[in-house]
N, C-alpha and C positions, 0 to 999 in steps of 0.2 A: 473933602472927605477922604484921608487915606483908605485903599482898597488891599483887603488883606485876600490872599490867596487862600481855598480851603479846595484841595484835589486828594487822589487818593494816598500821597506819600504824609499826608497827616492823622491818617486811620490807622493807627497803629493797636497788634494783639498783644498781651503781655502772658508769660505762661505763668504757676499759681503763685511761685515764690517770687516773680518779680510785684504780681500785685497785693502778694501781703506785706511784702517790704515796703513798696513806694505808697502804700495804703494800712499800715498797720493797726489802725486807731479804729479803723472797721471790723479787726479781729478779736484786737487784746484792750480796748478802750484806750485811754490815755497810756502814754510811755512814761513819764517820772522818773526819779530816781533812785526808788523805795523809800521816801518820806512818807507816804500813804499807802494803804492797804489795798490799795485798787490801783496800785502802780503795776504795771505792765510785767514786770518780772516774776510777782508774786502770781499772776492772772499764768503765764507759761507753768509754776511748780503745779496750780489748780489743774489746767488744763493736760498734763500728766496725771494726776491724783486723779482725775476722774476716770479715767479708764481702769485703773485699780480699783477704785470704788462700785463702781457699776459691775466688775469682775465678783466681788464681794455680795453684793445683792443676789445675785445669779447665784451666789451660793458656794462660788469658786473661791479658794483664800480669805484664811483670815488674820491675815498680816501683812503688814509692808516697812520695807523697811525704807530710810532715805539718809544719806548723807549730805550735810554740805561742806565742804570741806577749798577754804580762798571763793572761787565762783565758778566751782562747777556743782552740781547739783546731780545725785543719782537716784533714782528712784525703785524700787525692786520689787515687785507683787507676786503673791503667786499662786496666780490663777490657773485659766486654764494654756498663756501663754499663745501668744498672735500665731496662726497657722504659718509653718516656714515657707512655704510657697510666696504668702503675702508681704512677708517683712518688709520689703521696700516700697509697695504700692501703698500700703496700711500711713509710713510715715511721708508720702511724698509726692500721691495722686490725689486730688483734692476730690472732695465727693465719694471717697472711698472709706469704707468701714462696714461691719455689721450690726449696727443700729437701725437702719431703715427697717429691718425685716422686725416687726415689735414684738415678734413670739419671741424672739430672742432677748430680746431685751425692752421690757416691757414698759418698765419709769425708769429711763435710764437720763443721764443729765445731759449729754453730748447726743445730738441728734444728727449733727448735720457730715460729719466728715469734716472736721474743721482743726478740732485740737489740736491734737498733735501736729500737725503740718505745719500750724502756727510757729509752733513750737522750736518746727526743728529750721523755718525759713528764715528765724529773728535769733537765733545762734551764730556763734560763732563756730561751735563745735556742738555736733550732735549723733549718739551713739546708740544704735539699738539692737537690744539683744533676743532673741525670742527661745525658750526652753519648753520643751513640747516632747513628751513620748519617748525621751533617752537621746535626743538630738540637740541641735540650735542652732541659731541661724545667727549673724552679726550682719551690719550694716551701720558705712560711717558717713556723714557729710559733714559738709562746712557751707552755711549760710543757704542750707537747701539743696547742695550743688551735690548728688552722691560721690565721696572721696572713693570707697571702696566697698565691695559686697563680697562679704566672704562666703566662701564655701561650708556647707551643711557637714558637721564635723558630731560623733559620738559626745554622748556629757553623760555624766549619772548628779546633776544637780537639776533640783525640785522644778517641777513644770510654773511657767508664767514668765514673766518680762521684764527687761531693767531697761531702763531707757538714762542715759547721763546727757548732757550740757552744759553749756555755756552761755550767757546769754551776751549777745552781742552788744560790745560798746562804744561800736559806732553808731546805733540805734540809740541804747539805752545810756544816753551818758553818765558819768562818775555814779554809777548805782551802785548802791551797795546795799545788800541786805540785813531786815532787824530783823532778830530771833523773836518779837515781842510780838511781830504781825503775823510769821511764819506758824508761833507758838500756838497763836490765836484760833490761827488754819483751821490747822492739826487738832485742834482740841473740838471745834465743832465738829468734822468728818468723824472724831467718835463720839459722840455724843448723840449722832442721827443715824449709829450704827452702831449698837451694842453690844461687847463684847468685841469686837473688832481691835487688832492691837497694831498701833505704829511704832516704829521704832525712827526717832531721830536724834542721830549724833547723841547714841548711845542714852537718850531717854525714853522714857516708857510712856503711850497715851491709851488708854483705854478708861474707856467707861461702860460703869455696871446696869447706871439706873438713866439711861439718856436726858433725855432735854432738866430732868431731876436734879442731874447732875451739874448740868450747866448753869441753873439758876442759882443753884449754892456758892459753884464759883464766881457767878458774877457780882453776887450781894451777899456779904457778911452777916448770918444769922440772927447773929445779935440786931440787926438792922429790918430784918422783916416783921410786921403785924401782928400776922401767923404762918403757922407751916403751911409748905408750898401743896400747893392742889395739883396733883399729878394724876392723869389723863391717857389712855390711850386707847384707840380703837382702829379698826379695819382704812389703814389709810391717811389716818391722823392720830397728831400726838400733844398735848399741849400740857404746859408747867403754868400757874399761875401763882403769885402772890400780889402785898405791895408794901412800902416801903415810906421811909419818910421824905422822901427827895420828892423834887418837883419834876412834875413833866412823866412823859411816860416812858419806859425805857422795854420797846419788843426786840423782838429777834424771830425773825421768820425763814422758812427754808420750805424748798421743794425738790425732792427728791436728790436728797444731801447737798443742793445748793444754797449758800447763804445770800439770799436775797437781801442786799442788803438797802435799797431803794424800795423795799416793798412789791405790792402789788396786790392783785386781785385778793389772793389767801389772806393778805395782810389787813385787806380794807375788811372783808368778811368775817375776820375774825373782832376784830375793832366791835364793829355791829352786832354782831350775832353775843359777845359780851355781854353788851349791855344791854340788850333783849331780854337776854334769860336771866339779870341781875335783878330789872325792873320786874319784869312775870315773879320770881321766888321773894322779891318783899313787898310785891304788890301796890307799889310806890311811882312814881313816873321822876327819879330822879334825873337831875341833868345828867348826860355822857361825859362832858368834862368830867363830872364831880365824880363818876365811877370806874374812869377811868385814869383820874389823877394820882399819881404814884405808884403806879401799877408796874411791873416788873414778870413780864411774860416771855412764852416761847410757842411757836408754832411750827409744827412742821406737818407738810402734807405730801402723797405720792401722788402724781397723776402722770395719766397717759400721755406722752406727744405733749409735752408742758411747751407753754409759745413762750418765747421770753419777749422784752421789750428790744433786746439788741443780743448781740456773739457772747458779749460777757455777762450775761445771764443775772444781771444785778435785778431786776423787777420782772416780775410774773405778769403777763398778759391773758392767759388762759381764762377764759369764764366758763367751761367746764372742766368737771374732774374727767372725765373720759368722754369718749365719742359716744353718740346719745346717752348720756348717764346724766348726775345730777348737777343742775349748775353751780358751781363754787361754793354762794353767799348760802344756797340749800342743806349743800352737804354737811358745812361749818356750824350753820344753822340748826339744824336737827342732832348734831351728835354734842352740842352744849347743851342745850335746852333738854335732852336727857341727862347727860354723866354729869355736865354740870351742877342741874338741877339735883339728882339721885343724891351728889357728893354733900352737896350744903345743910341737904335736910338729913343725912345720916351724921352731922359733922355741925351740933350747933354750934358749938364755941368758936369755929369756924367762922360759919357765918354771921354770929356776933363781930368777932373782931372787923371784919368786912364793911357790917353796918355801919362801926364806929370810925372806920377810914373815910367811909364815903362823905359821912355826916362832918366830919371835922375838914373834909375838901370846902364840903357847900357851906359853911360857918365861914372860912375863909374868903371863898370868894362872892359873898356878901359883902363883907368885912372891906374888901378891895373895891364894889363896885363902884361906888361914888369917886374915889379917889381913882379909877381906872378911867371913868369917862372925863375927869376935870385933864388928865395927863394926855390922853386924846388928845381933844382940844389943844392943849398947848405944843405937841406936838405938828400940828395941822399949823398952828400959829406962826410956830420957829421955823417953817420954811426947810423943813429935814433936808430934802432931797437937791434944794440951790445951794444951802448955806453948809452944812455938817456931810451931806453927801456927794462924793463925784460919782455918779450908780453908774454902770455900765449897761450894755443895750438888750443882754442874754442873761435869764436866771434861772436858778437852777429850780426852780417849780415851775419853769414854764412848760406848758405839754408843745412836744414835737412835733413840726410841719408836717404834712404826707409826703413833700418831695427833703432832698437831703437830710432824712432825718437821720445817718448816720453821723455825718457832719454835725448837726447840731448837736445828737449826745455826746458826741465828743466835746465840743465846745460849753455843753450847760458842764460836763465835769470839770472842767477846768474854771468855772466860775467862782472867782478870788475876792475875797475885799479885804484892803490892809486898813489896820487901826491904826492910826499916827497920832503920834502926840506933837500939837504946833505945825503952824501956818507953813515953816519953811519943809520941813521933812513933808509933810501930802502936798504942796509945789512941787518939790522933783518927781515925788511916783507919781503924781496924778499925770506930770506933761511926759514919761517915759513909759504910762502904762499901755495894755492895748484897750482900748475903750470897749471891743466887744464884751467882755469876759472877765474885767479888771474895773474895781471900783475902791475908793478909799474915802474912809469916814476917820474925820478931823476930828483929834479929843482936844477939849480947852481945859489944860489944867491936870492935875492928877487927881484918878476918883477916886470915888470914896472905899475906905477898906469896909467891905460889907460883911465880914465876918458876925457870925451870928444875928446880924436882922433877917428880919422878914421880910416877905418878897413886897411889901407895903413902900420899902424904901426903891422898889427900884420905880414906880410910879414918882414919887416926890423926886428923885433926883433928875433934873435933867439930864446930865450926860446917860445916864442909865437907860432913861426913858426913851431917848430918842435913838440909842444905839439897841435899845429892841427893837425898835420902830425898822430903822435900817434894816435889821435881820430879818424883820415881819417873823417873830418866835414867838410873839405874844399868846397865841392859843396854840403851841406844839410847834414841832418841827415839819408838818405836812407844808408849810409856808415857805420854809427854810429858803431864802431869795441869792445865797451864796454855798456851793458846797467847800468851797474853802474859807476857812475866817484866821487871816495873818495876823499876829500883834507885831506890829513893826517900830519899834522902838531905840531910840539911841543907845550907843555901847558905852554908858555912861553910871552911874551910880543911880540918878534919877531913871534912867530907861531903864534898869532892871527892876524897882520898886515898881514902876506903870506896870510892866508885865506882871508881875505876882498880884497887883492889883485888880487888873485884867483876869488873870487865872482864877481870883478868889471869885468874882463877880459869877464865870462861867461856872466853875464848881456849884458855888453856893445855891445859882436860882438854875442853871440848863444845865444839869451834869449828863446831858446824853448827848447836848453836841460835845464833850470831852471824848463820851464812852464809844461815837459812833466816829470817831477821826477826823470830825471839824475842824478841831483846832489844834493850827502851828505857831511856832514864832520864828520868823525872818532871820538868818544869820547874812549880815553886809559885813563887807570887809573891816577890818581895825586899820588895815593900813594897804598904803602904794606905793610899790619900789618900782622906780623907774630908770633907767637913761634914756639917751637918745635911742636907742635902737629898741627897748622892749620895754611893759611894762609888767608889772605882775601886782596881782590881790592880794592880799594875805586875811585870812580868817584868827590867826592866832602867832603867839608870838617865835614860837616854832615854824611857821610856813614863813614868818618876815624874815629869822635869821638865815633860812635854806634862801630864800629871793637872793641874799645882799650876795649870799656866797657865790649863788651862778652868776648875778650880773659884776660884782667886782666894782675896782676902780670910783667907791663911793659914789656911789647910786643916791639921787634923789630921795629920800622917803617920807612920806605925809601920813600921820595920825589921824584917822577920819573920828571926832567924836559924836559931832550930830547927821543924823541920815541927810540934814541938809547941807552938809557939808561936799555931797557927792553932788556931782553935774547930773542934771537927767542926761545928758548922753552917757554917761560913765551909767546912773542907776538903771538902765532898761534892759543890760544885760544880767543884771543882779536879781530880775523879776520878771526874767523870760529865761532864756537856755541855761544861764546859768543861776539858777535862783537854789537857792540851798533854802530848804525847811525843815526844821525841829520839830516834829513832832510833839503836843501835847499828851506824855503816855500815862494810864493809872496799871500800877500793876494790880492783876485779878486777883479781887478782893480786898482792894485797898477799902477803908474806912474813910467817905470821903471827911466826915467832919474831925476825925482823930487828924487827917493830914493837915485839916485848914488850923486846928484849934493848936497845934506844933510847931508851922509856919506864918500864922496870923493873927495869933493871941496874942495876952498880955507875957512880955518878956517870962522867959521860964533860965533858970541854970542849963538846962538841958540845952535849949536851944545858942544857948552863947556857947557851951562848949562843942559843937555842932561846926558854929561857925569859925571858932578860935582854930580848931584844927583841920577844916577845908582849907583856911586860909595858909597854915602852915604847909601843907601840902601843895597848894597851887605858888608860895615862892621856891620852893625846892625844887620843883619843874622847871621855874624863869631860870634861875639858878645854873642848873645845869645844863640849858638850852644855852645861854650866855657863856658857858664855860668852853 
């Protein structure tokens, strides 16, 4: 057996910036290219904004300006400003900050003195300026290394802090900002800080009514079964209604932080809501019937919150404050008093809520027999051997005690590729990362399920097996993969299958789309190569540019299907060069109207839409060729 020497030379000490750049995932979660709302570039923005929000929460500065120009983000708040003598330290010395003193920042978002240091280290350019009491101080950095510390100078600008940064493209490969994600991020900040104003590229964000405005924006008023219930107390705010969609649509927040993966406060709300409703109606309804079709938001303020990771997407705190009430008791006491009082005062809302619960109860009982048969059929189909090439780590797995941060990163990367046919699934299966990437193979085209009831999910074999593979039969808590990627051929049939699958998710599991779990895989249409170089192109424009670059009549291959791309080539397209197009809904988009337009019976409006867009596409191709 070979002997490996191990001595003093193997022991290395990394400074703060080296460690952040070597292990960025420990500080900002997954890197990504901007296609997902939890990709690193949005976490960088969040880390800077969190400091601005904390200032606002302490009563200093109600206005924040944000400018995105090319790839430079500039954030300016009007709080107290960093003390001038500590400007460099605050953004470049780990575990340096004011938030260790709970008196200064009682219920802050960032408590560990890491945030802006991570932004600094992971930016190719970082500049910070503090304005304080008629003087200003500026420091500039490159990848965490101080370039220039400017002298203090007089200023007539308002107190506050300005940070500009460009995310390092050697770490965030091929990244791009999606304005929809930033838009949603900024609205959430405003809902949780009523009256605060954010200006982003000259667009104004402000909320007067907090979580009430959030639910109004997330769900069209005509879809709600009763007017939104909006309740506020000390350190807690909730908004609740029901619609006609399947599933639960819950938004949870802690100290202004959107906890996308929930945590103790979200689970406490779910349990407390069920108990309060049962007590009010004096009937032991099934919890699933009470929460079916709920759309709700809960925000709590917690002293020194404990999160599952640095990215703060899941709360772990069991108590509201040191020596205070448990999270469960705190939320239970609030709802049992305030929600119960509200329902007694507004009997019309209580009656509408009761009807929604009883409707869910009837639907569940109607499906019970079919559901049992479908579950047995799924077991007989040997799902995990034939339809699903599974991975080792899943999104709903509990993290181990050791290597917790690394596990959480892999958990965020868990992906299932839904493919058409054996050839495509074969290529992806051979190229995938078996730890975090799975493959589900469809047989033929799925059913157009628009206008059908959930009964079809159990009666249709493909839908039933897909539901079981994702483990979403009883809600998203059991979701096995963070990213659900539709991977179909780049032809008419492939586009049709895309639409049919998106219809399935929007019709029966809209929460998957609303929470950013569903994507389309973009794969190259062309391979352009000569003896020296190979270029993969995703559209006609890229192909023409590649032909021009390589010259001398290069070989051009048009990939019709995924099965035509060899596993060796495919590996890059589902790893470091993977391009994902998120399936996004415009805020307030009416899902049923959307599905009726695209998936209902042919209408003159849809025909006109297709013809007009076909003309535009042909014009673009002609311009490119010319």
